[in-house]
PDB file of N, CA, C, O and CB in Angstrom:
ATOM      1  N   MET A   1     104.073-128.108-101.994  1.00  0.00           N
ATOM      2  CA  MET A   1     103.533-126.457-101.807  1.00  0.00           C
ATOM      3  C   MET A   1     103.809-125.914-100.587  1.00  0.00           C
ATOM      4  O   MET A   1     104.147-124.747-100.383  1.00  0.00           O
ATOM      5  CB  MET A   1     101.961-126.228-101.924  1.00  0.00           C
ATOM      6  N   LEU A   2     103.615-127.048 -99.527  1.00  0.00           N
ATOM      7  CA  LEU A   2     103.786-126.595 -98.213  1.00  0.00           C
ATOM      8  C   LEU A   2     105.319-126.260 -97.750  1.00  0.00           C
ATOM      9  O   LEU A   2     105.571-125.599 -96.743  1.00  0.00           O
ATOM     10  CB  LEU A   2     103.187-127.645 -97.345  1.00  0.00           C
ATOM     11  N   THR A   3     106.271-126.790 -98.594  1.00  0.00           N
ATOM     12  CA  THR A   3     107.553-126.305 -98.392  1.00  0.00           C
ATOM     13  C   THR A   3     107.777-125.245 -99.135  1.00  0.00           C
ATOM     14  O   THR A   3     108.735-124.613 -98.690  1.00  0.00           O
ATOM     15  CB  THR A   3     108.495-127.185 -98.604  1.00  0.00           C
ATOM     16  N   VAL A   4     107.267-124.731-100.165  1.00  0.00           N
ATOM     17  CA  VAL A   4     107.581-123.401-100.477  1.00  0.00           C
ATOM     18  C   VAL A   4     106.814-122.358 -99.700  1.00  0.00           C
ATOM     19  O   VAL A   4     107.371-121.268 -99.577  1.00  0.00           O
ATOM     20  CB  VAL A   4     107.383-123.206-101.860  1.00  0.00           C
ATOM     21  N   LEU A   5     105.772-122.500 -99.224  1.00  0.00           N
ATOM     22  CA  LEU A   5     105.144-121.722 -98.409  1.00  0.00           C
ATOM     23  C   LEU A   5     105.745-121.489 -96.859  1.00  0.00           C
ATOM     24  O   LEU A   5     105.455-120.462 -96.246  1.00  0.00           O
ATOM     25  CB  LEU A   5     103.871-122.260 -98.425  1.00  0.00           C
ATOM     26  N   PHE A   6     106.720-122.662 -96.196  1.00  0.00           N
ATOM     27  CA  PHE A   6     107.240-122.452 -95.358  1.00  0.00           C
ATOM     28  C   PHE A   6     108.504-121.836 -95.712  1.00  0.00           C
ATOM     29  O   PHE A   6     108.868-121.078 -94.813  1.00  0.00           O
ATOM     30  CB  PHE A   6     107.196-123.390 -94.721  1.00  0.00           C
ATOM     31  N   ILE A   7     109.227-121.878 -96.594  1.00  0.00           N
ATOM     32  CA  ILE A   7     110.523-121.333 -97.097  1.00  0.00           C
ATOM     33  C   ILE A   7     110.106-119.723 -97.121  1.00  0.00           C
ATOM     34  O   ILE A   7     110.967-118.903 -96.801  1.00  0.00           O
ATOM     35  CB  ILE A   7     111.020-122.033 -98.719  1.00  0.00           C
ATOM     36  N   ILE A   8     108.998-119.355 -97.439  1.00  0.00           N
ATOM     37  CA  ILE A   8     108.797-117.813 -97.833  1.00  0.00           C
ATOM     38  C   ILE A   8     108.364-117.293 -96.279  1.00  0.00           C
ATOM     39  O   ILE A   8     108.745-116.232 -95.784  1.00  0.00           O
ATOM     40  CB  ILE A   8     107.403-117.500 -99.224  1.00  0.00           C
ATOM     41  N   CYS A   9     107.708-118.028 -95.795  1.00  0.00           N
ATOM     42  CA  CYS A   9     107.673-117.386 -94.258  1.00  0.00           C
ATOM     43  C   CYS A   9     108.735-117.357 -93.122  1.00  0.00           C
ATOM     44  O   CYS A   9     108.856-116.594 -92.163  1.00  0.00           O
ATOM     45  CB  CYS A   9     106.680-118.012 -93.602  1.00  0.00           C
ATOM     46  N   MET A  10     109.506-118.485 -93.553  1.00  0.00           N
ATOM     47  CA  MET A  10     110.859-118.460 -92.985  1.00  0.00           C
ATOM     48  C   MET A  10     111.837-117.014 -93.395  1.00  0.00           C
ATOM     49  O   MET A  10     112.529-116.380 -92.599  1.00  0.00           O
ATOM     50  CB  MET A  10     111.584-119.876 -93.566  1.00  0.00           C
ATOM     51  N   LEU A  11     111.659-116.738 -94.832  1.00  0.00           N
ATOM     52  CA  LEU A  11     112.972-115.528 -95.239  1.00  0.00           C
ATOM     53  C   LEU A  11     112.208-114.556 -94.560  1.00  0.00           C
ATOM     54  O   LEU A  11     112.846-113.797 -93.829  1.00  0.00           O
ATOM     55  CB  LEU A  11     113.421-115.028 -97.119  1.00  0.00           C
ATOM     56  N   GLY A  12     110.653-114.365 -94.657  1.00  0.00           N
ATOM     57  CA  GLY A  12     110.135-113.002 -93.985  1.00  0.00           C
ATOM     58  C   GLY A  12     110.548-112.899 -92.717  1.00  0.00           C
ATOM     59  O   GLY A  12     110.868-111.769 -92.347  1.00  0.00           O
ATOM     60  N   PHE A  13     110.651-114.062 -91.712  1.00  0.00           N
ATOM     61  CA  PHE A  13     110.659-114.037 -90.314  1.00  0.00           C
ATOM     62  C   PHE A  13     112.367-113.639 -89.832  1.00  0.00           C
ATOM     63  O   PHE A  13     112.748-112.888 -88.934  1.00  0.00           O
ATOM     64  CB  PHE A  13     110.056-115.628 -89.757  1.00  0.00           C
ATOM     65  N   VAL A  14     113.174-114.465 -90.814  1.00  0.00           N
ATOM     66  CA  VAL A  14     114.436-113.925 -90.642  1.00  0.00           C
ATOM     67  C   VAL A  14     114.911-112.727 -91.014  1.00  0.00           C
ATOM     68  O   VAL A  14     115.803-112.179 -90.366  1.00  0.00           O
ATOM     69  CB  VAL A  14     115.133-114.588 -91.076  1.00  0.00           C
ATOM     70  N   GLY A  15     114.283-112.095 -92.277  1.00  0.00           N
ATOM     71  CA  GLY A  15     114.539-110.785 -92.804  1.00  0.00           C
ATOM     72  C   GLY A  15     113.998-109.869 -91.632  1.00  0.00           C
ATOM     73  O   GLY A  15     114.767-108.946 -91.367  1.00  0.00           O
ATOM     74  N   LYS A  16     112.756-109.925 -90.816  1.00  0.00           N
ATOM     75  CA  LYS A  16     112.576-109.200 -89.965  1.00  0.00           C
ATOM     76  C   LYS A  16     113.251-109.109 -88.974  1.00  0.00           C
ATOM     77  O   LYS A  16     113.402-107.985 -88.497  1.00  0.00           O
ATOM     78  CB  LYS A  16     111.736-109.275 -89.723  1.00  0.00           C
ATOM     79  N   LEU A  17     113.916-110.329 -88.299  1.00  0.00           N
ATOM     80  CA  LEU A  17     114.950-110.741 -87.107  1.00  0.00           C
ATOM     81  C   LEU A  17     116.248-109.710 -87.418  1.00  0.00           C
ATOM     82  O   LEU A  17     116.825-109.044 -86.558  1.00  0.00           O
ATOM     83  CB  LEU A  17     115.477-112.621 -87.196  1.00  0.00           C
ATOM     84  N   PHE A  18     116.583-109.743 -88.932  1.00  0.00           N
ATOM     85  CA  PHE A  18     117.904-109.341 -89.489  1.00  0.00           C
ATOM     86  C   PHE A  18     117.751-107.564 -89.092  1.00  0.00           C
ATOM     87  O   PHE A  18     118.459-106.945 -88.297  1.00  0.00           O
ATOM     88  CB  PHE A  18     118.067-109.818 -91.423  1.00  0.00           C
ATOM     89  N   PHE A  19     116.676-107.057 -89.868  1.00  0.00           N
ATOM     90  CA  PHE A  19     116.643-105.377 -89.640  1.00  0.00           C
ATOM     91  C   PHE A  19     116.201-105.118 -87.766  1.00  0.00           C
ATOM     92  O   PHE A  19     116.509-104.092 -87.160  1.00  0.00           O
ATOM     93  CB  PHE A  19     115.062-104.540 -90.950  1.00  0.00           C
ATOM     94  N   PHE A  20     115.513-106.195 -87.189  1.00  0.00           N
ATOM     95  CA  PHE A  20     115.487-105.536 -85.915  1.00  0.00           C
ATOM     96  C   PHE A  20     117.165-105.875 -85.169  1.00  0.00           C
ATOM     97  O   PHE A  20     117.562-105.349 -84.129  1.00  0.00           O
ATOM     98  CB  PHE A  20     114.028-106.235 -84.956  1.00  0.00           C
ATOM     99  N   GLY A  21     117.706-106.561 -85.750  1.00  0.00           N
ATOM    100  CA  GLY A  21     119.159-106.751 -85.009  1.00  0.00           C
ATOM    101  C   GLY A  21     119.892-105.452 -85.511  1.00  0.00           C
ATOM    102  O   GLY A  21     120.444-104.773 -84.645  1.00  0.00           O
ATOM    103  N   ILE A  22     119.955-105.023 -86.861  1.00  0.00           N
ATOM    104  CA  ILE A  22     120.378-103.718 -87.369  1.00  0.00           C
ATOM    105  C   ILE A  22     119.899-102.591 -86.394  1.00  0.00           C
ATOM    106  O   ILE A  22     120.613-101.715 -85.904  1.00  0.00           O
ATOM    107  CB  ILE A  22     119.803-103.487 -88.826  1.00  0.00           C
ATOM    108  N   LYS A  23     118.945-102.722 -86.259  1.00  0.00           N
ATOM    109  CA  LYS A  23     118.163-101.223 -85.458  1.00  0.00           C
ATOM    110  C   LYS A  23     118.824-101.262 -83.935  1.00  0.00           C
ATOM    111  O   LYS A  23     119.212-100.260 -83.333  1.00  0.00           O
ATOM    112  CB  LYS A  23     116.014-101.354 -85.267  1.00  0.00           C
ATOM    113  N   ALA A  24     118.868-102.557 -83.460  1.00  0.00           N
ATOM    114  CA  ALA A  24     119.382-102.640 -82.277  1.00  0.00           C
ATOM    115  C   ALA A  24     120.526-102.357 -81.951  1.00  0.00           C
ATOM    116  O   ALA A  24     120.818-101.860 -80.863  1.00  0.00           O
ATOM    117  CB  ALA A  24     119.266-103.532 -81.921  1.00  0.00           C
ATOM    118  N   ALA A  25     121.558-102.716 -83.112  1.00  0.00           N
ATOM    119  CA  ALA A  25     123.394-102.303 -82.911  1.00  0.00           C
ATOM    120  C   ALA A  25     123.396-100.937 -83.500  1.00  0.00           C
ATOM    121  O   ALA A  25     124.566-100.586 -83.655  1.00  0.00           O
ATOM    122  CB  ALA A  25     124.736-103.437 -83.939  1.00  0.00           C
ATOM    123  N   TRP A  26     122.645-100.123 -83.849  1.00  0.00           N
ATOM    124  CA  TRP A  26     122.653 -98.900 -84.080  1.00  0.00           C
ATOM    125  C   TRP A  26     122.113 -98.158 -83.052  1.00  0.00           C
ATOM    126  O   TRP A  26     122.479 -96.986 -83.140  1.00  0.00           O
ATOM    127  CB  TRP A  26     122.117 -98.674 -85.155  1.00  0.00           C
ATOM    128  N   GLY A  27     121.365 -98.377 -82.082  1.00  0.00           N
ATOM    129  CA  GLY A  27     120.940 -97.800 -80.805  1.00  0.00           C
ATOM    130  C   GLY A  27     121.602 -97.994 -79.825  1.00  0.00           C
ATOM    131  O   GLY A  27     121.684 -97.180 -78.905  1.00  0.00           O
ATOM    132  N   ILE A  28     122.296 -99.311 -79.862  1.00  0.00           N
ATOM    133  CA  ILE A  28     123.572 -99.525 -78.766  1.00  0.00           C
ATOM    134  C   ILE A  28     125.185 -98.581 -79.270  1.00  0.00           C
ATOM    135  O   ILE A  28     126.163 -98.261 -78.594  1.00  0.00           O
ATOM    136  CB  ILE A  28     123.965-101.564 -78.773  1.00  0.00           C
ATOM    137  N   SER A  29     124.897 -98.397 -80.555  1.00  0.00           N
ATOM    138  CA  SER A  29     126.015 -97.778 -80.946  1.00  0.00           C
ATOM    139  C   SER A  29     126.213 -96.251 -80.706  1.00  0.00           C
ATOM    140  O   SER A  29     127.243 -95.649 -80.405  1.00  0.00           O
ATOM    141  CB  SER A  29     126.110 -98.052 -82.222  1.00  0.00           C
ATOM    142  N   LYS A  30     124.916 -95.774 -80.927  1.00  0.00           N
ATOM    143  CA  LYS A  30     124.848 -94.358 -80.636  1.00  0.00           C
ATOM    144  C   LYS A  30     124.772 -94.091 -79.065  1.00  0.00           C
ATOM    145  O   LYS A  30     125.244 -93.012 -78.707  1.00  0.00           O
ATOM    146  CB  LYS A  30     123.599 -93.749 -81.372  1.00  0.00           C
ATOM    147  N   MET A  31     124.208 -94.980 -78.008  1.00  0.00           N
ATOM    148  CA  MET A  31     124.343 -94.538 -76.619  1.00  0.00           C
ATOM    149  C   MET A  31     125.858 -94.788 -76.625  1.00  0.00           C
ATOM    150  O   MET A  31     126.489 -93.763 -76.368  1.00  0.00           O
ATOM    151  CB  MET A  31     123.399 -95.379 -75.415  1.00  0.00           C
ATOM    152  N   LEU A  32     126.656 -95.941 -76.864  1.00  0.00           N
ATOM    153  CA  LEU A  32     128.003 -96.171 -76.462  1.00  0.00           C
ATOM    154  C   LEU A  32     129.040 -94.585 -76.856  1.00  0.00           C
ATOM    155  O   LEU A  32     129.814 -94.007 -76.093  1.00  0.00           O
ATOM    156  CB  LEU A  32     128.526 -97.711 -77.404  1.00  0.00           C
ATOM    157  N   LEU A  33     128.697 -94.243 -78.241  1.00  0.00           N
ATOM    158  CA  LEU A  33     129.538 -93.250 -78.698  1.00  0.00           C
ATOM    159  C   LEU A  33     129.026 -91.863 -77.831  1.00  0.00           C
ATOM    160  O   LEU A  33     129.929 -91.049 -77.634  1.00  0.00           O
ATOM    161  CB  LEU A  33     129.422 -93.147 -80.402  1.00  0.00           C
ATOM    162  N   SER A  34     127.777 -91.532 -77.331  1.00  0.00           N
ATOM    163  CA  SER A  34     127.521 -90.616 -76.780  1.00  0.00           C
ATOM    164  C   SER A  34     128.068 -90.574 -75.470  1.00  0.00           C
ATOM    165  O   SER A  34     128.686 -89.586 -75.072  1.00  0.00           O
ATOM    166  CB  SER A  34     126.394 -90.491 -76.876  1.00  0.00           C
ATOM    167  N   VAL A  35     127.856 -91.714 -74.690  1.00  0.00           N
ATOM    168  CA  VAL A  35     127.949 -91.666 -73.477  1.00  0.00           C
ATOM    169  C   VAL A  35     129.375 -92.167 -72.874  1.00  0.00           C
ATOM    170  O   VAL A  35     129.632 -91.964 -71.687  1.00  0.00           O
ATOM    171  CB  VAL A  35     126.859 -92.343 -73.046  1.00  0.00           C
ATOM    172  N   VAL A  36     130.123 -92.706 -73.577  1.00  0.00           N
ATOM    173  CA  VAL A  36     131.507 -93.398 -73.363  1.00  0.00           C
ATOM    174  C   VAL A  36     132.494 -92.569 -74.216  1.00  0.00           C
ATOM    175  O   VAL A  36     133.444 -91.927 -73.769  1.00  0.00           O
ATOM    176  CB  VAL A  36     131.518 -95.051 -73.847  1.00  0.00           C
ATOM    177  N   LEU A  37     132.144 -92.673 -75.458  1.00  0.00           N
ATOM    178  CA  LEU A  37     133.335 -92.405 -76.422  1.00  0.00           C
ATOM    179  C   LEU A  37     133.770 -90.820 -76.554  1.00  0.00           C
ATOM    180  O   LEU A  37     134.921 -90.391 -76.473  1.00  0.00           O
ATOM    181  CB  LEU A  37     132.908 -92.956 -77.930  1.00  0.00           C
ATOM    182  N   LEU A  38     132.578 -90.062 -76.776  1.00  0.00           N
ATOM    183  CA  LEU A  38     132.581 -88.782 -76.865  1.00  0.00           C
ATOM    184  C   LEU A  38     133.058 -87.937 -76.001  1.00  0.00           C
ATOM    185  O   LEU A  38     133.640 -86.949 -76.448  1.00  0.00           O
ATOM    186  CB  LEU A  38     131.637 -88.486 -77.029  1.00  0.00           C
ATOM    187  N   PRO A  39     132.928 -88.121 -74.490  1.00  0.00           N
ATOM    188  CA  PRO A  39     133.533 -87.660 -73.501  1.00  0.00           C
ATOM    189  C   PRO A  39     135.068 -87.977 -73.221  1.00  0.00           C
ATOM    190  O   PRO A  39     135.657 -87.145 -72.531  1.00  0.00           O
ATOM    191  CB  PRO A  39     132.789 -88.013 -72.567  1.00  0.00           C
ATOM    192  N   LEU A  40     135.643 -88.859 -73.582  1.00  0.00           N
ATOM    193  CA  LEU A  40     136.846 -89.706 -73.288  1.00  0.00           C
ATOM    194  C   LEU A  40     137.367 -88.645 -74.610  1.00  0.00           C
ATOM    195  O   LEU A  40     138.052 -87.677 -74.282  1.00  0.00           O
ATOM    196  CB  LEU A  40     136.777 -91.777 -73.406  1.00  0.00           C
ATOM    197  N   ILE A  41     137.125 -88.789 -75.691  1.00  0.00           N
ATOM    198  CA  ILE A  41     137.831 -87.820 -76.645  1.00  0.00           C
ATOM    199  C   ILE A  41     137.753 -86.574 -76.565  1.00  0.00           C
ATOM    200  O   ILE A  41     138.555 -85.919 -77.229  1.00  0.00           O
ATOM    201  CB  ILE A  41     137.536 -87.954 -77.786  1.00  0.00           C
ATOM    202  N   LEU A  42     136.821 -85.924 -75.776  1.00  0.00           N
ATOM    203  CA  LEU A  42     137.048 -84.422 -75.418  1.00  0.00           C
ATOM    204  C   LEU A  42     138.102 -84.290 -74.213  1.00  0.00           C
ATOM    205  O   LEU A  42     138.916 -83.368 -74.162  1.00  0.00           O
ATOM    206  CB  LEU A  42     135.581 -83.702 -74.962  1.00  0.00           C
ATOM    207  N   ILE A  43     138.029 -85.054 -73.486  1.00  0.00           N
ATOM    208  CA  ILE A  43     138.957 -85.112 -72.262  1.00  0.00           C
ATOM    209  C   ILE A  43     140.264 -85.224 -72.798  1.00  0.00           C
ATOM    210  O   ILE A  43     141.179 -84.518 -72.373  1.00  0.00           O
ATOM    211  CB  ILE A  43     138.680 -86.306 -71.262  1.00  0.00           C
ATOM    212  N   GLY A  44     140.426 -86.090 -73.734  1.00  0.00           N
ATOM    213  CA  GLY A  44     141.793 -86.439 -74.499  1.00  0.00           C
ATOM    214  C   GLY A  44     142.249 -85.036 -74.812  1.00  0.00           C
ATOM    215  O   GLY A  44     143.223 -84.474 -74.309  1.00  0.00           O
ATOM    216  N   MET A  45     141.382 -84.524 -75.746  1.00  0.00           N
ATOM    217  CA  MET A  45     141.744 -83.265 -76.450  1.00  0.00           C
ATOM    218  C   MET A  45     142.112 -82.060 -75.667  1.00  0.00           C
ATOM    219  O   MET A  45     142.856 -81.202 -76.142  1.00  0.00           O
ATOM    220  CB  MET A  45     140.682 -82.885 -77.257  1.00  0.00           C
ATOM    221  N   VAL A  46     141.506 -81.964 -74.242  1.00  0.00           N
ATOM    222  CA  VAL A  46     141.667 -81.093 -73.308  1.00  0.00           C
ATOM    223  C   VAL A  46     143.291 -81.230 -72.662  1.00  0.00           C
ATOM    224  O   VAL A  46     144.143 -80.391 -72.367  1.00  0.00           O
ATOM    225  CB  VAL A  46     140.477 -81.348 -72.290  1.00  0.00           C
ATOM    226  N   ALA A  47     143.248 -82.476 -72.619  1.00  0.00           N
ATOM    227  CA  ALA A  47     144.595 -83.135 -71.803  1.00  0.00           C
ATOM    228  C   ALA A  47     145.860 -82.852 -73.170  1.00  0.00           C
ATOM    229  O   ALA A  47     147.073 -82.898 -72.963  1.00  0.00           O
ATOM    230  CB  ALA A  47     144.287 -85.336 -71.308  1.00  0.00           C
ATOM    231  N   ALA A  48     145.348 -82.621 -74.269  1.00  0.00           N
ATOM    232  CA  ALA A  48     146.561 -82.795 -74.991  1.00  0.00           C
ATOM    233  C   ALA A  48     146.793 -81.486 -75.509  1.00  0.00           C
ATOM    234  O   ALA A  48     147.717 -81.212 -76.275  1.00  0.00           O
ATOM    235  CB  ALA A  48     146.522 -83.870 -76.069  1.00  0.00           C
ATOM    236  N   GLY A  49     145.682 -80.438 -74.950  1.00  0.00           N
ATOM    237  CA  GLY A  49     146.147 -78.935 -75.254  1.00  0.00           C
ATOM    238  C   GLY A  49     145.160 -78.332 -76.409  1.00  0.00           C
ATOM    239  O   GLY A  49     145.193 -77.235 -76.968  1.00  0.00           O
ATOM    240  N   LEU A  50     144.351 -79.335 -76.553  1.00  0.00           N
ATOM    241  CA  LEU A  50     143.411 -78.832 -77.869  1.00  0.00           C
ATOM    242  C   LEU A  50     142.026 -78.456 -77.482  1.00  0.00           C
ATOM    243  O   LEU A  50     140.948 -78.866 -77.910  1.00  0.00           O
ATOM    244  CB  LEU A  50     143.223 -80.023 -79.027  1.00  0.00           C
ATOM    245  N   ILE A  51     142.336 -77.511 -76.500  1.00  0.00           N
ATOM    246  CA  ILE A  51     140.936 -76.930 -75.723  1.00  0.00           C
ATOM    247  C   ILE A  51     140.221 -75.988 -76.739  1.00  0.00           C
ATOM    248  O   ILE A  51     138.995 -75.880 -76.718  1.00  0.00           O
ATOM    249  CB  ILE A  51     141.299 -75.956 -74.206  1.00  0.00           C
ATOM    250  N   TYR A  52     141.046 -75.264 -77.684  1.00  0.00           N
ATOM    251  CA  TYR A  52     140.532 -74.423 -78.373  1.00  0.00           C
ATOM    252  C   TYR A  52     139.598 -74.932 -79.438  1.00  0.00           C
ATOM    253  O   TYR A  52     138.736 -74.182 -79.898  1.00  0.00           O
ATOM    254  CB  TYR A  52     141.471 -73.725 -78.799  1.00  0.00           C
ATOM    255  N   ILE A  53     139.750 -76.335 -79.905  1.00  0.00           N
ATOM    256  CA  ILE A  53     138.947 -77.202 -80.610  1.00  0.00           C
ATOM    257  C   ILE A  53     137.760 -78.138 -79.821  1.00  0.00           C
ATOM    258  O   ILE A  53     136.730 -78.540 -80.363  1.00  0.00           O
ATOM    259  CB  ILE A  53     139.917 -78.046 -81.275  1.00  0.00           C
ATOM    260  N   ALA A  54     138.133 -78.371 -78.489  1.00  0.00           N
ATOM    261  CA  ALA A  54     137.349 -78.712 -77.992  1.00  0.00           C
ATOM    262  C   ALA A  54     136.097 -78.029 -77.439  1.00  0.00           C
ATOM    263  O   ALA A  54     135.044 -78.649 -77.290  1.00  0.00           O
ATOM    264  CB  ALA A  54     137.887 -79.165 -77.449  1.00  0.00           C
ATOM    265  N   PHE A  55     136.232 -76.828 -77.159  1.00  0.00           N
ATOM    266  CA  PHE A  55     135.300 -76.127 -76.224  1.00  0.00           C
ATOM    267  C   PHE A  55     134.344 -75.982 -77.402  1.00  0.00           C
ATOM    268  O   PHE A  55     133.185 -76.226 -77.069  1.00  0.00           O
ATOM    269  CB  PHE A  55     135.847 -74.647 -75.367  1.00  0.00           C
ATOM    270  N   PRO A  56     134.514 -75.620 -78.816  1.00  0.00           N
ATOM    271  CA  PRO A  56     133.666 -75.525 -79.638  1.00  0.00           C
ATOM    272  C   PRO A  56     132.676 -76.675 -80.131  1.00  0.00           C
ATOM    273  O   PRO A  56     131.469 -76.644 -80.371  1.00  0.00           O
ATOM    274  CB  PRO A  56     134.298 -75.080 -80.461  1.00  0.00           C
ATOM    275  N   VAL A  57     133.524 -77.598 -80.190  1.00  0.00           N
ATOM    276  CA  VAL A  57     132.779 -79.082 -80.273  1.00  0.00           C
ATOM    277  C   VAL A  57     131.798 -79.474 -79.311  1.00  0.00           C
ATOM    278  O   VAL A  57     130.809 -80.138 -79.619  1.00  0.00           O
ATOM    279  CB  VAL A  57     133.737 -80.177 -80.163  1.00  0.00           C
ATOM    280  N   LEU A  58     132.098 -79.003 -77.927  1.00  0.00           N
ATOM    281  CA  LEU A  58     131.343 -79.415 -76.725  1.00  0.00           C
ATOM    282  C   LEU A  58     130.030 -78.237 -76.877  1.00  0.00           C
ATOM    283  O   LEU A  58     128.918 -78.653 -76.554  1.00  0.00           O
ATOM    284  CB  LEU A  58     132.413 -79.298 -75.126  1.00  0.00           C
ATOM    285  N   ILE A  59     130.127 -76.962 -77.302  1.00  0.00           N
ATOM    286  CA  ILE A  59     128.951 -75.956 -77.629  1.00  0.00           C
ATOM    287  C   ILE A  59     128.303 -76.753 -78.701  1.00  0.00           C
ATOM    288  O   ILE A  59     127.144 -77.071 -78.435  1.00  0.00           O
ATOM    289  CB  ILE A  59     129.413 -74.342 -78.161  1.00  0.00           C
ATOM    290  N   ILE A  60     128.741 -77.139 -79.799  1.00  0.00           N
ATOM    291  CA  ILE A  60     128.191 -77.456 -80.822  1.00  0.00           C
ATOM    292  C   ILE A  60     126.998 -78.895 -80.597  1.00  0.00           C
ATOM    293  O   ILE A  60     125.901 -79.076 -81.125  1.00  0.00           O
ATOM    294  CB  ILE A  60     129.423 -77.642 -81.766  1.00  0.00           C
ATOM    295  N   ILE A  61     127.778 -79.759 -79.582  1.00  0.00           N
ATOM    296  CA  ILE A  61     126.894 -81.378 -79.304  1.00  0.00           C
ATOM    297  C   ILE A  61     125.888 -80.488 -78.454  1.00  0.00           C
ATOM    298  O   ILE A  61     124.712 -80.578 -78.805  1.00  0.00           O
ATOM    299  CB  ILE A  61     127.882 -83.054 -78.198  1.00  0.00           C
ATOM    300  N   GLY A  62     126.144 -79.728 -77.497  1.00  0.00           N
ATOM    301  CA  GLY A  62     125.117 -79.006 -76.498  1.00  0.00           C
ATOM    302  C   GLY A  62     123.930 -78.683 -77.006  1.00  0.00           C
ATOM    303  O   GLY A  62     122.835 -79.053 -76.582  1.00  0.00           O
ATOM    304  N   VAL A  63     124.273 -77.607 -78.424  1.00  0.00           N
ATOM    305  CA  VAL A  63     123.052 -77.131 -78.956  1.00  0.00           C
ATOM    306  C   VAL A  63     122.345 -78.211 -79.680  1.00  0.00           C
ATOM    307  O   VAL A  63     121.114 -78.209 -79.647  1.00  0.00           O
ATOM    308  CB  VAL A  63     123.276 -75.982 -79.831  1.00  0.00           C
ATOM    309  N   VAL A  64     122.911 -79.037 -80.260  1.00  0.00           N
ATOM    310  CA  VAL A  64     122.206 -80.297 -80.943  1.00  0.00           C
ATOM    311  C   VAL A  64     121.487 -80.890 -80.068  1.00  0.00           C
ATOM    312  O   VAL A  64     120.272 -81.019 -80.216  1.00  0.00           O
ATOM    313  CB  VAL A  64     123.072 -81.338 -81.519  1.00  0.00           C
ATOM    314  N   SER A  65     122.182 -81.362 -78.968  1.00  0.00           N
ATOM    315  CA  SER A  65     121.137 -82.146 -78.081  1.00  0.00           C
ATOM    316  C   SER A  65     119.945 -81.346 -77.257  1.00  0.00           C
ATOM    317  O   SER A  65     119.101 -81.977 -76.619  1.00  0.00           O
ATOM    318  CB  SER A  65     121.978 -82.911 -76.992  1.00  0.00           C
ATOM    319  N   LEU A  66     119.950 -80.045 -77.319  1.00  0.00           N
ATOM    320  CA  LEU A  66     118.894 -79.424 -76.842  1.00  0.00           C
ATOM    321  C   LEU A  66     117.909 -79.296 -77.851  1.00  0.00           C
ATOM    322  O   LEU A  66     116.725 -79.373 -77.525  1.00  0.00           O
ATOM    323  CB  LEU A  66     119.227 -78.244 -76.303  1.00  0.00           C
ATOM    324  N   ILE A  67     118.267 -79.090 -79.162  1.00  0.00           N
ATOM    325  CA  ILE A  67     117.388 -78.822 -80.177  1.00  0.00           C
ATOM    326  C   ILE A  67     116.779 -80.069 -80.341  1.00  0.00           C
ATOM    327  O   ILE A  67     115.550 -80.126 -80.300  1.00  0.00           O
ATOM    328  CB  ILE A  67     117.983 -78.272 -81.398  1.00  0.00           C
ATOM    329  N   GLY A  68     117.473 -81.119 -80.529  1.00  0.00           N
ATOM    330  CA  GLY A  68     116.971 -82.717 -80.833  1.00  0.00           C
ATOM    331  C   GLY A  68     116.223 -83.146 -79.494  1.00  0.00           C
ATOM    332  O   GLY A  68     115.503 -84.124 -79.695  1.00  0.00           O
ATOM    333  N   MET A  69     116.200 -82.760 -78.403  1.00  0.00           N
ATOM    334  CA  MET A  69     115.402 -83.195 -77.206  1.00  0.00           C
ATOM    335  C   MET A  69     113.722 -83.373 -77.465  1.00  0.00           C
ATOM    336  O   MET A  69     113.019 -82.426 -77.818  1.00  0.00           O
ATOM    337  CB  MET A  69     115.668 -82.053 -76.044  1.00  0.00           C
ATOM    338  N   LYS A  70     113.250 -84.630 -77.249  1.00  0.00           N
ATOM    339  CA  LYS A  70     111.962 -84.546 -77.432  1.00  0.00           C
ATOM    340  C   LYS A  70     111.450 -84.237 -76.172  1.00  0.00           C
ATOM    341  O   LYS A  70     111.993 -84.687 -75.163  1.00  0.00           O
ATOM    342  CB  LYS A  70     111.412 -85.665 -78.009  1.00  0.00           C
ATOM    343  N   ALA A  71     110.444 -83.503 -76.116  1.00  0.00           N
ATOM    344  CA  ALA A  71     109.589 -83.475 -74.778  1.00  0.00           C
ATOM    345  C   ALA A  71     108.737 -84.260 -74.745  1.00  0.00           C
ATOM    346  O   ALA A  71     108.005 -84.336 -73.758  1.00  0.00           O
ATOM    347  CB  ALA A  71     108.952 -82.388 -74.440  1.00  0.00           C
TER     348      ALA A  71
END
């Protein structure tokens, strides 16, 4: 009986750790994308002559970040 209780508690603990890891990985991915990858993509687009696409993308991202900013 104690073994069954231990297994249930262990599954709950491992499940919580799993979902915590998923949330942490999602947060790190969002930070990496917004801080490193997105500016590199925009710089690459400007260097390749796609400024007509890069500029509206930059404006849209700026508006979304201003609206989504929490005070």
